[in-house]
N, C-alpha and C positions, 0 to 999 in steps of 0.2 A: 586280707586287707584289713588293717585295723582303722577305725572310724573313731574320730574324736568325739568325745563328750557333746560338743557343740553340734557335730553333724548328726549324731543318734538325735538328738533332742529335738530336730526338726521334723516339724508335722509333715505327715505324707498324704495325708488328707485322703487315705483309702484306696489309692489309685496302685497300680500293678507297680512293684518294685523292682528295679533294675540298678544294677550296682554302678555307679558312676565312679569317676576318679576323686576320691577322697571325700565324696559326699553320697547321701542318698536320692537318686534322681524319680521322680515320679514319671513313669509312663503313661502317656496319652492325657497329659494335664488333668487328672480327675479332679483335684482341687478346684482349678480354674473351671472346668466346663461345668462343675455343679454351679457356680455362681451366675453362669453367664448364659442366656436364654437362646443360644445358637450352638450348632455342632461344632466344637473347636477343631476337629481334625478335619471336617469339611471345609473350613474356612480356612485351615491353614495350606489345604491342596490346592487353594483358588490363588495363593501367592506361591509360586516356584522358588523364587528367592530364599524363602523363609528354610525349604529344604536343601539348597546352595549352600548357605552361609547365613550364621548369625547375623541380624540387624535389629540391635536395640536401639536404632536411631531415627524413628516415625517423628521427633521433632526435629529433624534435619530436613530429612526427604522420607516418603512415603511410596515403596515398591509399588509397582503396575499389580493389578488382578490379571487373571487369563482372560475375563470379560473385557477389560480395556485393549488389552493387545489384539483380541477378536475383532473389535470395534474398529481400532487403529487400521488392522488387515483388510476390513472392508473398506473403510474410507479410501485407503491408498489404492484398492483394485478400483475405484470408481474414478480417481483421479487419472491413474492410467488406462483404463480402458472405458470410460465413459459409463453413462447408466444403463441399465437393465440387468436381469438377473437378480433384483433388488440391491442394485448397487446406486447411492445417491449421496448427494452433500449431505452437510450437516443442515436441515432443514430449520424454518423459522419456527416450525412446531417443537423442534427438538431445544431450539434455543431459550423458547418462551418456557417450556418445561424444565429447563437447567435451572431459569431463575425462581420457578415456582419451588422446585425442591430445594433449592438453599434458602428461599423466605420463609418456607415450612420449617425448616432446622433451625431459625433463630425466630420464629415468631414474627413474621414481616410478611407483606402483601407483596406480590410479583411487581407491582407499580413502585414499592419502595428499594428495589434492587436494580442496581446498574452494572454491565461489566467493565470492568477496568483492567489494568494489564498487571498490577499486583497489589499488595497490601499499602505499600508506601505509596503507588500511584494514587491511591485511593484516599489516603491521609491527603495528600497534596491539593486533591481535588478540594476536599473540605476546607482546609485553610485558605485556599484561593477563593473559595466561595463566601466562607465568613469575611472577607477582605481584611483580614487578620494586620496586614502591613497597612494598611491605611487608617485602620480605626486605633491601631495603639492598644495601651492597656498591657495585661500580663496574661501569660499563658502559665500553667500549673502541670509538671509532668512528676514522675518519680524516676529515682536511680535504677528500677528494676526494667525502666521501658526498653522497648528494641533501639538499637544504635543508631537504625535510620530516622526513627523520630527524633531520638536527641539530637542529631545532626540537622534535621530541618529547623527545628527551633531554636539550637543554638546559632544557625546561621542567621535567622530572622533577627536575633537579639544582638548578634555581631554586628549587623548593618544598620542597629538602632531603630528596629521596626516594632518591635514587642519587649518587655521586660519578661526574663525567662525566670520561674522560680522553681527548682529542684528540690524535691523533697527525698532526704536520705532513707533509706530501710533500717529497720532496728531488727536485728538476728533474721534478716532476709526476709522480711515481710513489711507491710507499710501499715505505721500506726495512724489511726483517721485523725486522731489527736494533732498530729504534725499537717496533715490536710488541711484541717481545720484553721491552724495557724497562719497558712499562706493564701488561700482561697478569700478574696473580700471583693467589694462592689466595682474595682476595677480588673477581675479576672472575666476574661472572653471565652476561654476554652481550657478544659482539663481533659489531658489526653494521658491513656493509661495503655500499657497492655494487658489485657482482663486476665489471661494468663501469662505469666513472664517466662521468655524464652531463657532465661538464665536459670530458675530453679523450679518452674511450675507454680510459683505462688499466684493464688488467685484472689484477686481483689474483692473486697466488698462492694460490689459495682451500686447495690441500691443506696447505699450510705454516703457512697461518693457523689452519685448523682444529685442526692436530696440536698446535699451541701452546696455543691455546685450551682443546681437550680434556684436555690434559696437567694442567691447572690446573684442571680442573672447570667451566668454562666451555661455553655453549653459541656457537653461530655462527648468524646469521641474514644472508641475503644478499639484497639488491634486486636482482632478475634482469631488470626491464625492458628493460633496454639491449643484453642478451645473448640474451632468449630469441626465437628464431625467426632469428638470423642468425649463431652461435656455438656451435658443439657443447658442451653441457651434459652434464655427469653428477653430480648432485648426491652420488651415494653417493660415486663415487669422489675428489669433491671434499671430502668430509666435511662437506658443509652440514646442518644440522639443521632449519632451517625457511627459506623462501623466499618471495618475493611476486612477482609481475608482473602489471601492466595488460597490455590487449590493444591498444591503440591506437599500438603503434609496429611492430616487424618481426613482430608477430602479424598485423598488416594487420587489426585489429579498431575499436573504437572506445570512446570514453569510457562510463564506467558499469559494468564488468565486468572483473574480475582473478581472478587463481588464487592461493590459498594454499597452500605444500607443507608438510606437518609431519611428519615421520620417523614411521614407525607407532609404534615402541615408545616414543614421547614423548606420544604423543595420549593426553590424559586425566588422566594421572599428573604428568606434568611440564608440559607446557602445557597446563594445564585449562580446561574451557569456563565462559566468562564472559558469554556472551549466550545468549539464550534465545527460540527462535521454530519456526514450525510446519516450516522448510526443515531443522530438526533431528532430526526425529522423523516416523513414520508411526501414525497412530492406527488402533487395532485394538480393537473392542469395546470402546470407550470408554476405551481405555488407550492412552498416549503410549508409542511404541516408539524406543528410538534408533535413528537410522540409522548405519549401518555407518560406523566410519573418521572421516576427517576433516570429515564433514558436518555434525559439532556446531560446527564454529566457524561454519557459515553463519548461525546466530543468526537475527537480525533483517532478513537481507537477502532482500528480495524479488527475485524471479528476473526481471532486467530482459531482455526477451525480444529487441528490437533490438538493443542491443550483442552479447547473448549469439548472435545468428544472425550476425552479423559476425565474432565470435571464431571460431565453428563454421567458416566459411568461410574466414577466415584459415588455421584450422590445418591445414584440408584442403589448401590451396594450398602452404602452407610444407612439408606432409610429402610431397607430389607431387614437389616441385621438389627437396627434400633440403637439411638444413642446412650439409652438407659443401660442397654445389653453390653455395650461395648464399653461403657463405664464400670459395669458390674465384672466383666472379663478382666480388665486391667487392675482393679485396685487390689486382690489379692498378690499379684505379681510385684506391683511396686510396693506393696506392704513388707514383703519378704527382702527387697532390695533394702528398704529401708532399714529393716529389723538387722541384717547383716553383715551390709557393707562397713558400717562402724566400727563392729569387731574385727575386720580384716584390715582396720588401720585408715579407712577413708570416711571421716567424719561429714556429716549430711548438711545439707545448707537449704533444704527443702523443709519447711516449717511441718511440724507434726500436724497431721489431721487435713493435709492439704488432699483436695478429692479432684487431682487430674493425674495423667498419666506420665507425668514427667517428675523424674527426681534427680538432684544432682548431688555430686560430692566432691569434697576437696581433696587433691591428689598431692601428699605430702612429698612424693618423690615422683615426677613425671616421668622422668626417663625409665626408671625400673618399673614402673608401671605400663609403661608403653612396649618395653622388652617382655613382659611377662604375655601381653596380649598377642604380640607379633609370634610368639611362640607357638601360642594355641590356635591362633587362627590364621588363615591365608590371607585376608583382607581385613579391613577396619570394620570395627561391630559398633561400636559408640562414638558419641561425638565428644570432642575435647573442647575446653573451654579458657579461656580468661576472664575473670570478672572483679569487679570492684567492690571491695569490701569496707565499709565504714563503720567504725566503732563509736562508743559513746561518745566520745568527745569530738565527732567528727573526723578524724583522721581516715585517711583513704590507702588503701594498699591494693596490689594486685595479687590475687589469690588465682592458682590454675586447678583445673579439676575434669571431671568427668561428667556429661549429661546423658541420662538415659530415658528415650521416650519408647512406652511400650504401645503396642497395637494388637489386632485383633490376630494376627498369625502367630504371636509370641505365645510360649507354655513354658510350664515349669521347668522342662528339661533344657530350653533356652537359658533361663536364669541359673539352673546348676550349671551348664557349661562356663557363663560368664564367672560366677564366683569361682569355680573350679580354678579357672585362669588365675585370678587373682590370689589363691589359698595358697 
């Protein structure tokens, strides 16, 4: 087999060389495991889907680990057979520990964390609690925000409740000067996807928060594409409220999310707008409010199956350490950023982006899909349709591929993907 100059030049990081199809594959992911402080092969074994089929789409959904599968089986046995022999429900203690683990992940207290149904549900709780529809003023977002958030504020604007100001991206990132031009004393809220689901771009949250707070506005962050893969500190970032579902890098499932509301904003600034028994305890016929952010759980019924998945996922993320997870993903993402443009796929992820998401424009989507279909029995990455805004403000739709790297991926996965496109 004859290798191209580009293939021969690729660094193999000292790993055992195995001849792949058209490029050198690094057996055992030596380059990656050297960067991560965990055993990549052992972690990969915890996610059987990684061996069955390539999955470079953690930004879409994350596979369950064998630990989650076992916990779900144990709970199913409890529901089928009742208690005994270690079988039990998802206890109040486990629920509290789930909140504590998520709070620890973002540097929040358990009393600042509420269970919600999803990221979008959490943002709706914040918007309702701030009473934006009655207060008027403007809300500032950017066009790298999640589409459900754009819909939420567009609906309020169309109803005449708020003025919506949308900051366009420049070269697929947000210029702070553009934010500064639209945030003023009438701004009530600045809402952003801390890490964009479009291309992995990560906002300078501290700078945006300082700007918003200087004008009396609050800051909400959608953190679903950051939680579990990127170090977060909501206090250092100046974030007032945030929400995340659990089915991406938190390794959970649909149906459960977390809402963070800073302790000094609870009740007075972000008011309670929904009422249900998860917000209170009943003592002597009286309803006694539970402490902290539990007031926002309102009508949410605790979904035990997704909660078990979240609990197991958070324990796994905590065991590995987010810094180590980030270190593991970094060289894999760097390879994709380096090699995909040479295959004809321009990157729309700004250089130096410190997240495990990277996206590329697909000049011929049908031809690309045909290549992937030939190489893999199932879908392996996420496709996307995104709005591109040029310097003159002209918007066009572009199509592309979004790749989300996680703990079970290795250099051999990247080799297989690049081989399919080469």
